ROVO-249193 format. One line per 3 residues: number of its first residue (from 1); for each residue x, y, z of N, C-alpha, C. Coordinates in Angstrom, 3 decimals, decimal comma. Atoms other than C-alpha are relative to their C-alpha. Layout:
# ROVO-249193
NUM	X Y Z X Y Z X Y Z  ...
***
This chain:
# ROVO-249193
1	0,876 -1,205 -0,008 -0,036 -0,009 -0,004 0,892 1,253 0,011  -0,869 -1,182 -0,080 2,813 2,394 0,870 0,576 0,356 -1,381  -0,550 -0,238 1,346 4,372 1,974 -2,624 -0,991 0,657 -0,882
4	0,986 -0,573 0,856 1,104 2,735 -4,262 -0,277 1,498 0,350  0,213 -1,341 -0,416 0,611 5,913 -2,209 1,207 0,915 -0,428  -1,207 -0,761 0,334 4,180 7,027 -2,892 0,097 0,339 -1,484
7	-0,148 -0,178 1,450 3,760 6,743 -6,641 -0,746 1,262 -0,438  0,640 -1,261 0,402 3,073 10,195 -8,169 -1,300 -0,244 -0,764  1,213 0,208 0,843 0,570 8,804 -10,738 -1,137 -0,496 0,893
10	1,083 0,505 -0,858 -1,344 6,998 -7,976 -0,567 1,167 0,805  0,482 -1,138 -0,770 -1,525 10,192 -5,932 -0,846 0,889 -0,919  0,766 -0,830 0,886 -2,740 12,108 -8,987 -1,388 -0,602 -0,253
13	1,260 0,682 0,293 -5,417 9,519 -9,753 -0,928 0,068 1,224  0,774 0,001 -1,249 -6,550 9,512 -6,113 -0,678 1,357 0,154  0,537 -1,324 -0,234 -7,088 13,284 -6,081 -0,813 0,567 -1,148
16	0,657 -0,501 1,207 -8,458 13,751 -9,611 -1,481 -0,175 0,139  1,439 0,066 0,081 -12,119 14,580 -9,892 -0,674 0,175 1,336  0,632 -0,186 -1,280 -12,799 15,439 -6,250 -0,091 1,529 0,276
19	0,166 -1,393 -0,270 -14,179 18,997 -6,027 0,191 0,280 1,495  -0,204 -0,400 -1,367 -13,025 20,704 -2,850 1,017 -0,823 0,724  -0,944 0,834 -0,675 -10,429 18,056 -2,091 1,406 0,614 -0,089
22	-1,354 -0,669 0,049 -7,546 20,471 -1,676 0,908 -0,717 0,987  -0,754 0,908 -0,829 -6,476 18,162 1,158 0,986 0,611 0,978  -0,945 -0,521 -1,018 -4,949 19,281 4,438 0,971 -1,105 0,415
25	-0,904 1,126 -0,389 -3,395 15,829 4,950 0,459 -0,733 -1,262  -0,516 0,687 1,203 -1,245 14,806 1,977 0,058 -1,476 0,120  -0,034 1,465 -0,001 -1,417 11,134 0,985 1,425 -0,451 -0,085
28	-1,331 0,387 0,251 2,272 11,165 0,242 0,671 -0,547 1,286  -0,775 0,555 -1,111 4,411 8,936 2,533 1,482 0,108 -0,336  -1,452 -0,182 0,230 8,023 9,967 2,794 0,768 -0,858 0,989
31	-0,894 0,757 -0,843 10,861 7,940 4,211 1,054 0,916 0,613  -0,898 -0,934 -0,733 13,097 9,686 6,825 1,338 0,198 -0,687  -1,306 -0,118 0,569 16,305 8,932 4,986 -0,004 0,144 -1,559
34	0,143 -0,272 1,385 14,996 9,658 1,517 0,736 1,308 -0,371  -0,662 -1,210 0,471 16,951 12,241 -0,497 -1,007 1,152 0,076  0,901 -1,180 -0,095 15,529 15,723 0,055 -0,559 0,472 -1,296
37	0,482 -0,417 1,281 15,343 16,593 -3,597 -1,110 -0,912 -0,542  1,016 0,945 0,419 13,448 13,407 -4,353 -1,318 0,212 0,750  1,268 -0,193 -0,829 10,988 14,051 -1,459 -0,679 1,278 -0,443
40	0,643 -1,268 0,419 10,421 17,674 -2,601 -0,654 -0,129 -1,352  0,619 0,199 1,276 9,763 16,600 -6,160 -1,349 -0,744 0,146  1,216 0,758 -0,196 7,165 14,113 -4,944 -1,130 0,835 0,625
43	0,975 -0,910 -0,624 5,463 16,752 -2,768 -0,561 0,931 -1,083  0,448 -0,924 1,019 5,324 19,131 -5,694 -0,793 -0,678 -1,118  0,771 0,768 0,995 4,068 16,472 -8,084 -1,462 -0,240 0,517
46	1,321 0,125 -0,534 1,184 15,830 -5,745 -0,831 1,271 -0,080  0,706 -1,270 0,121 0,285 19,477 -5,657 -0,305 0,307 -1,408  0,284 -0,216 1,435 0,559 19,632 -9,445 -1,252 -0,819 -0,436
49	1,188 0,840 0,291 -1,958 16,751 -9,680 -1,290 0,709 0,510  1,151 -0,671 -0,519 -4,372 18,713 -7,544 -0,317 1,280 -0,797  0,236 -1,167 0,797 -3,911 21,843 -9,549 -0,659 -0,371 -1,342
52	0,558 0,447 1,250 -4,571 20,004 -12,798 -1,410 -0,458 0,151  1,327 0,493 -0,206 -7,630 18,373 -11,314 -1,013 1,126 0,132  0,926 -1,139 -0,215 -9,140 21,818 -10,558 -0,182 0,799 -1,270
55	0,035 -0,886 1,159 -8,473 23,423 -13,933 -1,308 -0,229 -0,812  1,234 0,250 0,803 -11,358 21,751 -15,835 -1,239 0,564 0,686  1,128 -0,579 -0,773 -13,770 22,704 -13,042 -0,044 1,482 -0,055
58	-0,019 -1,419 0,093 -12,632 26,271 -13,180 -0,512 0,498 -1,351  0,441 -0,343 1,353 -13,187 26,441 -16,951 -1,500 -0,243 -0,179  1,437 0,258 0,115 -16,648 24,863 -16,660 -0,829 0,907 0,895
61	0,644 -0,904 -0,959 -17,509 27,084 -13,690 -1,288 -0,477 0,537  1,230 0,567 -0,581 -20,057 24,760 -12,233 -0,070 0,133 1,538  -0,043 -0,141 -1,467 -18,949 25,299 -8,636 1,268 0,816 0,348
64	-1,126 -0,874 -0,344 -16,748 27,995 -7,059 1,112 -0,722 0,744  -1,012 0,745 -0,752 -14,908 25,309 -5,081 1,179 -0,323 -0,892  -1,150 0,349 0,864 -12,775 24,480 -8,153 1,014 1,089 -0,015
67	-0,980 -1,111 -0,041 -11,215 27,936 -8,159 0,719 0,056 1,340  -0,639 0,114 -1,347 -10,601 27,577 -4,425 1,070 -1,035 0,010  -0,990 1,065 0,000 -8,827 24,303 -5,013 1,192 0,359 -0,856
70	-1,089 -0,466 0,819 -6,759 25,800 -7,807 0,920 0,952 0,756  -0,756 -1,015 -0,771 -5,676 28,626 -5,519 0,716 -0,654 1,173  -0,641 0,723 -1,129 -4,882 26,247 -2,586 1,237 -0,746 -0,532
73	-1,169 0,724 0,596 -2,669 24,091 -4,841 1,095 0,955 -0,378  -0,973 -1,022 0,403 -0,974 27,205 -6,191 0,681 0,600 1,252  -0,569 -0,542 -1,172 -0,443 28,622 -2,727 0,977 -0,931 0,691
76	-0,857 1,006 -0,614 1,011 25,435 -1,333 1,232 -0,203 -0,804  -1,171 0,174 0,871 3,285 25,100 -4,361 0,989 1,188 0,227  -0,915 -1,173 -0,176 4,636 28,647 -3,845 0,635 -0,102 1,389
79	-0,579 0,193 -1,344 5,155 27,868 -0,132 1,117 -1,060 -0,076  -0,990 1,065 0,110 7,017 24,646 -0,970 1,289 0,547 -0,712  -1,166 -0,537 0,750 9,267 26,548 -3,456 0,883 0,907 0,833
82	-0,778 -0,879 -0,913 10,225 29,086 -0,830 0,879 -0,840 0,937  -0,722 0,860 -0,907 11,423 26,166 1,331 0,997 -0,913 -0,698  -0,817 0,972 0,776 13,318 24,391 -1,478 1,390 0,552 -0,302
85	-1,266 -0,579 0,261 16,355 26,679 -1,483 1,100 -0,981 0,478  -1,061 0,890 -0,324 19,467 24,498 -1,526 -0,391 -1,471 -0,262  0,440 1,320 0,284 17,345 21,447 -2,315 -0,231 -0,273 -1,492
88	0,169 0,023 1,454 16,275 22,179 -5,889 0,830 1,067 -0,614  -0,833 -1,013 0,645 18,273 24,149 -8,441 -0,616 1,397 0,103  0,491 -1,379 -0,217 17,907 27,865 -7,667 -0,615 0,652 -1,255
91	0,586 -0,605 1,212 17,294 28,932 -11,362 -1,382 -0,517 -0,230  1,316 0,576 0,232 14,379 26,519 -11,525 -1,028 0,602 1,028  0,860 -0,596 -1,061 12,947 27,797 -8,203 -0,406 1,388 -0,416
94	0,266 -1,393 0,325 13,224 31,377 -9,375 -0,983 0,066 -1,163  0,899 -0,051 1,212 11,586 30,706 -12,747 -1,438 -0,363 0,326  1,357 0,450 -0,213 8,607 28,759 -11,539 -0,677 0,696 1,138
97	0,596 -0,780 -1,097 8,056 30,701 -8,300 -0,652 1,247 -0,591  0,528 -1,180 0,662 7,522 33,763 -10,502 -1,281 -0,336 -0,742  1,194 0,403 0,776 5,042 31,920 -12,709 -1,240 -0,342 0,896
100	1,068 0,365 -0,909 3,028 30,552 -9,781 -0,523 1,254 0,744  0,408 -1,250 -0,599 2,967 34,015 -8,262 -0,994 0,762 -0,931  0,838 -0,641 1,025 1,458 35,370 -11,492 -1,393 -0,697 -0,016
103	1,277 0,723 -0,037 -1,218 32,602 -11,335 -0,808 0,398 1,224  0,721 -0,398 -1,236 -2,075 33,490 -7,755 -0,609 1,410 -0,077  0,454 -1,383 0,120 -2,371 37,196 -8,596 -1,198 0,025 -0,968
106	1,106 0,037 0,976 -4,626 36,405 -11,577 -1,316 -0,496 0,587  1,247 0,620 -0,499 -7,072 34,273 -9,627 -0,510 0,619 1,290  0,453 -0,574 -1,242 -7,242 36,334 -6,477 -1,278 0,830 -0,016
109	1,255 -0,827 0,034 -9,921 38,956 -7,470 -1,236 -0,830 -0,187  1,184 0,809 0,225 -12,310 36,274 -8,715 -0,364 -0,735 1,263  0,281 0,734 -1,237 -12,008 34,293 -5,493 -0,594 0,984 1,061
112	0,520 -0,951 -0,914 -12,595 37,452 -3,420 -1,461 0,321 -0,337  1,361 -0,265 0,415 -15,773 38,128 -5,430 -0,900 -1,201 0,296  0,776 1,209 -0,399 -16,919 34,506 -4,893 -0,354 0,066 1,495
115	0,281 -0,138 -1,443 -16,609 35,110 -1,130 -1,041 1,064 0,238  0,917 -1,076 -0,137 -18,461 38,378 -1,464 -1,410 -0,433 -0,281  1,342 0,409 0,404 -21,374 36,790 -3,260 -0,569 -1,042 0,924
118	0,434 1,009 -0,934 -21,531 33,840 -0,938 -0,536 0,580 1,296  0,377 -0,611 -1,266 -21,668 36,010 2,138 -1,197 0,934 -0,143  1,132 -0,911 0,191 -24,146 38,437 0,596 -1,355 -0,674 0,189
121	1,229 0,745 -0,112 -26,838 35,755 0,513 -0,454 -0,076 1,507  0,302 0,171 -1,385 -26,591 35,431 4,290 -0,584 1,289 0,637  0,498 -1,277 -0,495 -27,460 39,134 4,735 -1,460 0,260 -0,395
124	1,361 -0,242 0,500 -30,753 38,963 2,842 -0,986 -0,453 1,041  1,036 0,345 -0,972 -33,780 38,959 5,080 0,352 0,413 1,424  -0,360 -0,467 -1,336 -31,871 40,347 8,061 -0,909 1,185 0,397
127	0,819 -1,128 -0,476 -33,730 42,818 10,239 0,586 1,321 -0,490  -0,456 -1,320 0,456 -33,546 46,239 8,686 0,472 -0,058 -1,455  -0,384 0,100 1,399 -32,725 44,914 5,156 -1,121 -0,560 -0,794
130	1,001 0,518 0,831 -35,355 44,542 2,545 0,549 -1,066 -0,913  -0,530 1,126 0,805 -35,134 41,361 0,366 0,691 0,435 -1,226  -0,536 -0,392 1,287 -34,434 43,218 -2,836 0,929 1,220 0,103
133	-0,788 -1,201 -0,152 -32,444 46,148 -1,389 1,439 -0,142 -0,411  -1,415 0,218 0,310 -29,099 44,555 -2,017 0,211 -0,476 -1,495  -0,103 0,439 1,432 -29,858 43,616 -5,665 0,991 0,748 -0,858
136	-0,994 -0,745 0,768 -27,849 46,492 -7,202 1,419 -0,428 0,362  -1,367 0,397 -0,470 -24,819 45,488 -5,133 0,306 -1,415 -0,500  -0,210 1,352 0,495 -25,248 41,829 -6,021 0,298 -0,012 -1,501
139	-0,206 -0,025 1,451 -25,540 42,613 -9,742 1,402 0,549 -0,353  -1,329 -0,526 0,230 -22,365 44,670 -9,546 1,084 -1,085 0,236  -0,936 1,059 -0,324 -20,537 41,790 -7,874 0,036 -1,087 -1,053
142	0,090 1,017 1,024 -21,771 39,293 -10,456 0,663 0,432 -1,286  -0,584 -0,490 1,289 -20,765 41,470 -13,399 1,525 0,032 0,188  -1,450 -0,010 -0,182 -17,266 41,984 -11,885 0,552 -1,369 0,025
145	-0,447 1,394 -0,103 -16,988 38,260 -11,172 0,114 -0,632 -1,370  -0,008 0,530 1,378 -17,905 37,388 -14,731 1,209 0,431 -0,776  -1,210 -0,527 0,733 -15,158 39,638 -16,138 1,278 -0,655 0,485
148	-1,214 0,600 -0,605 -12,553 38,229 -13,721 0,102 -1,484 -0,424  -0,031 1,353 0,383 -13,510 34,665 -14,567 0,404 -0,165 -1,468  -0,368 0,085 1,375 -13,189 35,328 -18,284 1,501 0,226 -0,165
151	-1,428 -0,185 0,037 -9,670 36,610 -17,666 0,750 -1,229 0,341  -0,634 1,256 -0,404 -8,768 33,428 -15,867 -0,067 -1,043 -1,054  0,181 1,035 1,035 -10,219 31,159 -18,564 0,916 0,281 -1,231
154	-0,865 -0,361 1,103 -8,326 33,095 -21,225 1,440 -0,475 0,218  -1,410 0,403 -0,373 -5,039 32,430 -19,427 0,098 -1,548 0,039  -0,095 1,451 -0,159 -5,808 28,764 -18,585 -0,047 -0,734 -1,355
157	0,137 0,625 1,362 -6,602 28,053 -22,275 1,142 0,360 -0,890  -1,096 -0,492 0,837 -3,468 29,793 -23,536 1,097 -0,960 -0,183  -1,139 0,910 0,302 -0,520 28,057 -25,128 1,119 0,243 1,038
160	-1,061 -0,307 -0,979 1,815 29,870 -22,684 -0,250 -0,688 1,308  0,306 0,715 -1,274 -0,009 28,347 -19,673 0,302 -1,461 -0,150  -0,271 1,422 0,192 0,126 24,865 -21,110 1,463 -0,228 -0,033
163	-1,412 0,150 0,088 3,801 25,334 -21,821 0,591 0,119 1,426  -0,480 -0,151 -1,392 4,358 26,475 -18,207 -0,311 -1,270 0,785  0,293 1,153 -0,795 2,537 23,529 -16,668 0,702 -1,261 -0,528
166	-0,709 1,173 0,538 4,088 20,951 -19,017 1,466 0,095 0,347  -1,405 -0,126 -0,357 7,516 22,352 -18,331 0,219 -0,268 1,475  -0,112 0,294 -1,448 6,930 22,199 -14,594 -0,090 -1,499 0,236
169	0,152 1,438 -0,211 5,737 18,578 -14,849 1,250 -0,735 -0,474  -1,220 0,607 0,567 8,773 17,654 -17,003 1,137 0,098 1,016  -1,058 -0,175 -0,955 11,142 19,074 -14,425 -0,195 -0,924 1,226
172	0,251 0,775 -1,201 9,487 17,313 -11,474 0,144 -1,484 -0,281  -0,073 1,409 0,327 9,420 13,989 -13,281 1,359 -0,475 -0,443  -1,377 0,340 0,360 13,094 14,129 -14,151 0,706 -0,581 1,263
175	-0,603 0,642 -1,157 14,967 11,725 -11,868 1,505 0,194 0,056  -1,424 -0,203 -0,066 18,512 12,747 -12,783 0,319 1,120 0,959  -0,436 -0,995 -0,961 20,432 14,718 -10,215 0,606 1,226 -0,775
178	-0,462 -1,222 0,629 21,163 18,354 -11,126 1,538 0,104 0,079  -1,436 -0,199 0,039 24,733 19,318 -12,071 0,228 1,513 -0,224  -0,514 0,511 -1,273 25,999 21,019 -9,997 -1,219 -0,359 0,931
181	1,051 0,377 -0,914 23,944 19,347 -7,268 -0,193 1,058 1,119  0,220 -0,965 -1,087 22,333 21,789 -4,828 0,477 -0,553 1,307  -0,698 0,485 -1,233 24,021 21,588 -1,359 -0,869 -0,867 0,904
184	0,864 0,728 -0,863 20,957 20,230 0,464 -0,690 -1,193 -0,675  0,768 1,009 0,776 19,712 17,879 -2,291 0,110 -1,417 0,482  -0,216 1,338 -0,373 21,284 14,714 -1,044 -0,198 -0,324 1,466
187	0,165 0,218 -1,452 20,612 15,172 2,674 -1,273 -0,769 0,269  1,252 0,676 -0,350 18,041 12,967 4,388 -1,114 0,998 0,219  1,096 -0,937 -0,086 14,647 14,644 4,212 -0,376 0,301 1,434
190	0,342 -0,196 -1,396 14,107 14,201 7,957 0,803 1,158 0,602  -0,853 -1,043 -0,503 17,037 16,541 8,659 -0,439 1,378 -0,525  0,440 -1,257 0,623 15,900 19,206 6,214 -1,371 0,409 0,573
193	1,370 -0,291 -0,512 12,289 18,934 7,444 0,095 0,594 1,391  -0,124 -0,458 -1,346 13,325 19,412 11,070 0,530 1,466 0,006  -0,543 -1,330 0,092 15,418 22,456 10,198 -0,986 1,028 -0,429
196	0,992 -0,949 0,545 12,679 24,086 8,191 -1,183 0,251 0,940  1,158 -0,160 -0,900 9,835 23,455 10,628 0,413 0,710 1,303  -0,492 -0,691 -1,251 11,981 24,567 13,624 0,092 1,520 -0,265
199	-0,166 -1,432 0,357 12,840 27,822 11,844 -1,345 0,666 -0,138  1,324 -0,627 0,176 9,182 28,443 10,919 -0,720 0,142 1,323  0,623 -0,116 -1,275 8,017 27,743 14,458 0,594 1,125 0,793
202	-0,664 -1,073 -0,725 10,567 30,092 15,968 -0,502 1,391 -0,523  0,473 -1,261 0,642 9,464 32,783 13,464 -1,429 0,361 0,480  1,423 -0,221 -0,407 5,780 32,341 14,463 -0,013 0,487 1,481
205	-0,081 -0,394 -1,402 6,656 32,583 18,201 0,467 1,458 0,115  -0,538 -1,354 -0,043 8,714 35,715 17,627 -1,043 0,980 -0,512  0,998 -0,911 0,519 5,981 37,301 15,544 -1,133 0,245 0,998
208	1,116 -0,101 -0,978 3,279 36,579 18,144 0,397 0,804 1,210  -0,464 -0,718 -1,173 5,415 37,919 20,998 0,198 1,491 -0,310  -0,186 -1,404 0,371 5,950 41,183 19,063 -1,303 0,732 -0,303
211	1,299 -0,699 0,313 2,229 41,947 18,589 -0,374 0,989 1,085  0,508 -1,008 -0,949 0,834 45,059 20,217 -1,332 -0,449 0,593  1,339 0,345 -0,566 -2,325 45,041 22,349 -1,080 0,147 -1,036
214	0,970 -0,224 1,088 -4,159 46,385 19,331 0,722 -0,108 -1,307  -0,813 0,194 1,185 -2,365 44,843 16,380 -0,612 0,523 -1,271  0,456 -0,590 1,235 -2,615 46,479 13,011 -0,342 -1,153 -0,987
217	0,352 0,999 1,017 -4,054 44,667 9,967 1,238 -0,583 -0,624  -1,271 0,450 0,585 -0,483 44,474 8,612 0,676 -1,028 0,896  -0,604 0,932 -0,982 0,789 42,733 11,806 -0,746 -1,346 -0,065
220	0,819 1,228 -0,019 -2,115 40,176 11,696 0,186 -0,723 -1,370  -0,232 0,623 1,312 -1,500 39,601 7,964 1,318 -0,772 0,009  -1,307 0,646 -0,077 2,159 38,744 8,668 -0,042 -1,234 0,901
223	0,191 1,109 -0,901 1,129 36,517 11,545 -0,695 -1,177 -0,740  0,730 1,002 0,701 -1,276 34,674 9,261 0,919 -0,707 -1,016  -0,936 0,607 0,975 1,476 34,115 6,634 0,894 -0,976 0,734
226	-0,887 0,879 -0,740 3,846 32,707 9,264 -0,648 -1,256 0,468  0,724 1,177 -0,391 1,222 30,372 10,601 -0,268 -0,910 -1,153  0,255 0,829 1,203 0,384 29,218 7,116 1,246 -0,763 -0,439
229	-1,219 0,625 0,431 3,981 28,497 6,248 0,345 -1,224 0,908  -0,297 1,081 -0,965 4,474 26,398 9,405 -1,023 -1,148 -0,205  0,983 1,001 0,224 1,204 24,503 8,777 0,324 -0,784 -1,271
232	-0,275 0,697 1,263 2,068 23,749 5,183 1,235 -0,966 0,126  -1,162 0,847 -0,233 5,502 22,434 6,226 -0,331 -1,284 0,777  0,430 1,138 -0,791 3,949 20,132 8,828 -0,805 -0,985 -0,867
235	0,793 0,877 0,894 1,524 18,859 6,166 0,866 -0,677 -1,041  -0,888 0,640 1,036 4,251 18,296 3,541 0,754 -1,178 0,672  -0,849 0,972 -0,650 6,308 16,310 6,051 -0,691 -0,794 1,083
238	0,827 0,630 -1,023 3,476 14,901 8,108 0,343 -1,426 0,296  -0,297 1,425 -0,179 4,423 11,266 7,531 1,314 -0,249 0,730  -1,276 0,172 -0,744 7,764 11,871 9,270 -0,149 0,173 1,479
241	0,194 -0,255 -1,401 6,210 12,724 12,598 -1,080 -0,862 0,593  1,140 0,789 -0,641 3,952 10,939 15,158 -1,360 0,599 -0,380  1,274 -0,523 0,652 0,521 11,252 13,554 -0,882 0,747 0,974
244	0,913 -0,645 -0,867 -1,558 12,097 16,563 0,466 1,360 0,459  -0,555 -1,268 -0,495 0,751 14,853 17,860 0,081 1,075 -1,142  -0,138 -0,908 1,025 1,430 16,432 14,512 -1,407 0,424 -0,549
247	1,360 -0,388 0,458 -2,302 16,360 13,492 -0,627 0,964 0,962  0,551 -0,959 -1,020 -3,244 18,141 16,753 0,589 1,369 -0,224  -0,658 -1,284 0,218 -0,737 20,854 16,017 -0,511 0,669 -1,233
250	0,531 -0,525 1,287 -1,912 21,229 12,446 -1,403 0,528 0,178  1,400 -0,434 -0,243 -5,525 21,522 13,657 0,019 1,376 0,674  -0,048 -1,279 -0,689 -4,535 24,349 16,007 0,432 1,097 -0,915
253	-0,397 -1,027 0,934 -2,743 26,207 13,247 -1,076 0,306 -1,017  1,099 -0,233 0,936 -5,691 25,727 10,909 -1,085 0,852 0,589  1,022 -0,878 -0,682 -8,064 27,226 13,453 0,463 1,442 0,065
256	-0,537 -1,385 -0,036 -5,800 30,263 13,785 -0,097 0,565 -1,424  0,118 -0,524 1,358 -5,638 30,556 10,006 -1,391 0,339 -0,399  1,402 -0,233 0,344 -9,392 30,307 9,670 -0,461 1,355 0,507
259	0,428 -1,282 -0,574 -9,936 33,260 12,006 0,677 1,183 -0,722  -0,697 -1,087 0,667 -7,225 35,420 10,396 -0,379 0,046 -1,475  0,440 -0,010 1,397 -8,376 34,345 6,906 -1,362 0,683 -0,140
262	1,276 -0,691 0,053 -11,961 35,414 7,608 0,185 1,516 0,270  -0,298 -1,402 -0,262 -10,608 38,689 9,029 0,534 0,702 -1,285  -0,484 -0,590 1,236 -8,736 39,269 5,775 -1,088 0,183 -1,008
265	1,147 -0,111 0,914 -11,883 38,541 3,764 -0,867 1,197 0,330  0,830 -1,103 -0,457 -13,839 41,016 5,832 0,605 1,386 -0,323  -0,674 -1,276 0,364 -11,186 43,718 5,293 -0,208 0,326 -1,454
268	0,165 -0,191 1,479 -11,413 43,222 1,511 -1,408 0,411 -0,320  1,414 -0,298 0,228 -15,211 43,214 1,556 -0,363 1,473 0,414  0,281 -1,319 -0,449 -15,323 46,405 3,577 0,548 1,084 -0,929
271	-0,620 -0,955 0,972 -12,946 48,241 1,235 -0,799 0,099 -1,254  0,807 -0,012 1,230 -14,933 47,167 -1,807 -1,328 0,692 0,217  1,325 -0,556 -0,261 -18,242 48,170 -0,192 0,093 1,501 0,168
274	-0,170 -1,439 -0,119 -16,878 51,618 0,742 0,025 0,713 -1,326  -0,151 -0,595 1,320 -15,936 52,281 -2,826 -1,379 -0,012 -0,756  1,217 0,166 0,734 -19,285 51,049 -4,135 -1,112 0,960 0,596
277	0,965 -0,965 -0,604 -21,346 53,143 -1,676 0,191 1,407 -0,607  -0,285 -1,317 0,604 -19,606 56,251 -3,035 -0,408 0,069 -1,440  0,314 0,023 1,442 -20,146 55,185 -6,624 -1,485 -0,088 -0,278
280	1,435 0,220 0,285 -23,814 54,320 -6,264 -0,969 0,966 0,649  0,864 -0,939 -0,742 -25,072 57,114 -4,077 -0,945 0,759 -0,839  0,874 -0,821 0,849 -26,523 59,057 -6,994 -0,907 -0,880 -0,937
283	0,705 0,848 1,009 -27,971 56,056 -8,890 -0,940 -1,011 0,596  0,862 1,027 -0,620 -29,726 53,793 -6,351 -0,966 0,654 1,053  1,006 -0,510 -0,956 -32,669 54,203 -3,998 0,511 0,014 1,407
286	-0,352 -0,079 -1,348 -32,640 54,931 -0,338 0,077 -1,282 0,715  -0,002 1,349 -0,620 -33,419 51,320 0,591 1,307 -0,718 -0,259  -1,267 0,630 0,257 -30,325 50,094 -1,184 1,151 0,612 0,778
289	-1,068 -0,686 -0,738 -28,089 52,701 0,367 -0,026 -0,366 1,517  0,166 0,339 -1,397 -29,492 51,928 3,801 0,480 -1,427 0,255  -0,376 1,373 -0,134 -28,933 48,205 3,230 1,516 -0,099 -0,044
292	-1,478 0,021 0,159 -25,295 48,811 2,147 0,679 0,533 1,246  -0,568 -0,534 -1,271 -24,582 50,968 5,209 -0,228 -0,979 1,165  0,250 1,014 -0,992 -26,174 48,272 7,405 1,061 -1,137 -0,127
295	-0,971 1,048 0,247 -23,896 45,707 5,770 1,401 0,436 0,416  -1,333 -0,526 -0,351 -20,855 47,967 6,287 0,163 -0,042 1,534  -0,070 0,049 -1,476 -21,697 48,279 10,028 0,185 -1,442 0,496
298	-0,097 1,383 -0,357 -22,082 44,504 10,289 1,415 -0,493 -0,251  -1,368 0,433 0,322 -18,696 44,013 8,630 0,990 0,560 1,000  -0,828 -0,620 -0,985 -17,097 46,459 11,018 -0,075 -0,743 1,350
301	0,177 0,714 -1,270 -18,579 44,594 14,033 0,696 -1,369 -0,076  -0,624 1,341 0,139 -17,440 41,174 12,694 1,525 0,144 -0,007  -1,435 -0,162 0,016 -13,926 42,503 12,077 0,541 0,201 1,449
304	-0,423 -0,169 -1,357 -13,683 43,605 15,696 -0,045 -1,307 0,824  0,121 1,298 -0,646 -14,936 40,245 16,935 1,181 -0,909 -0,347  -1,107 0,859 0,481 -12,304 38,442 14,840 1,352 0,485 0,574
307	-1,228 -0,556 -0,536 -9,551 40,788 16,008 0,284 -0,407 1,425  -0,071 0,505 -1,354 -10,258 39,655 19,561 0,134 -1,503 0,058  0,050 1,513 0,018 -10,910 36,017 18,728 1,303 -0,653 -0,274
310	-1,225 0,693 0,416 -7,547 35,316 17,187 0,911 -0,301 1,127  -0,895 0,298 -1,153 -5,802 35,486 20,550 -0,358 -1,258 0,661  0,414 1,274 -0,579 -7,836 32,506 21,708 0,663 -1,167 -0,735
313	-0,616 1,033 0,830 -6,108 30,557 18,924 1,537 0,062 -0,050  -1,449 -0,083 0,079 -2,593 31,921 18,930 0,617 -0,318 1,376  -0,580 0,201 -1,364 -2,085 31,772 22,749 0,338 -1,488 0,297
316	-0,327 1,371 -0,287 -2,358 27,925 23,001 1,171 -0,528 -0,760  -1,089 0,456 0,901 0,239 27,612 20,249 1,332 0,442 0,499  -1,243 -0,598 -0,380 2,859 29,779 21,852 0,218 0,094 1,519
319	-0,265 0,086 -1,450 2,456 29,109 25,614 1,276 -0,796 0,279  -1,241 0,690 -0,385 5,496 27,748 27,450 -0,185 -1,537 -0,190  0,232 1,447 0,141 3,931 24,261 27,606 -0,144 -0,415 -1,473
322	0,145 0,331 1,425 2,948 24,361 23,922 1,343 0,075 -0,722  -1,297 -0,075 0,600 6,452 25,436 22,962 0,826 -1,243 0,306  -0,770 1,182 -0,392 7,912 22,566 24,921 -0,485 -1,193 -0,811
325	0,560 1,086 0,770 5,564 20,110 23,207 0,442 0,030 -1,450  -0,395 -0,144 1,404 6,408 21,524 19,812 1,488 -0,268 -0,168  -1,417 0,324 0,110 10,129 21,360 20,413 0,279 -1,488 0,049
328	-0,152 1,440 -0,039 9,808 17,711 21,338 -0,433 -0,619 -1,342  0,466 0,494 1,248 7,771 17,054 18,214 0,961 0,216 -1,115  -0,841 -0,392 1,131 10,084 18,876 15,889 1,507 -0,286 0,186
331	-1,412 0,325 -0,262 13,318 17,796 17,493 0,827 1,156 0,267  -0,748 -1,198 -0,372 14,350 21,224 18,746 0,617 -0,277 1,379  -0,762 0,293 -1,226 17,016 20,785 21,429 0,094 1,147 0,981
334	-0,117 -1,150 -0,866 16,892 24,305 22,816 -1,017 1,024 -0,305
***
């Protein structure tokens, strides 16, 4: 069974055709003394399989979850590439990191609009909001979303995108060792994994200890990125650690990410709504303007709730006892 799971094609087949299966627990099983470059290629191949599985769904546009899956696979790939310095050839990392960043930038606005439209439905029928008062806002979001989706489809159908993905797959499937060999390529993956995760954990602890009593949106955004990087590393190398302990830590990081992720979504929604209120003041009725101001107030309230709630999730991760447990898990000696 282990050999089947380890095989890239088997992993691809397992993940293909499952909408929403971006997967927080990779199926890949790594061996502690496996070469680091081989392990990293296998991790990236699995992520590529998930990205490819999402593309057809994005083009068909039958469910917004496909775009979410595409973005998750892209985000995880970018995170893995930032950790691959010294493991994979630097020119390759530089080339493809830039291309995946472009893909992430392209798909971001459409995903933000998907979140806006999803959340807008929950506001209909609320006290003080007429059922049809938010229609102009919804139509604006739908129109903007349609234009953004068209931009994505144009890129995904382009020859340059196919060349990019095919070139990435060809590199990952190449089993020959690079010449010259990157300095970390031949090291056992367990050693590299421990170094990377320890460094990421220390960065998260330092970031959390440096927060002010009323942290800015920028501070919370950086904290979210640090938590995400640590979580992704633990998921990439999950098979190298005791399952119960690493899964518990991943769950705590995910809960923190969920709070900070929603906070980020609310920040984006509030900014967009502010712009639209100014733009629609002269063209919509009083009911619509009142509904939009009601929604703005609700977003402000939710943002404040989330700004307080995140501490309930970061504190258990960085307490003295939690740090001791994490050091034991990750092999940190001091």
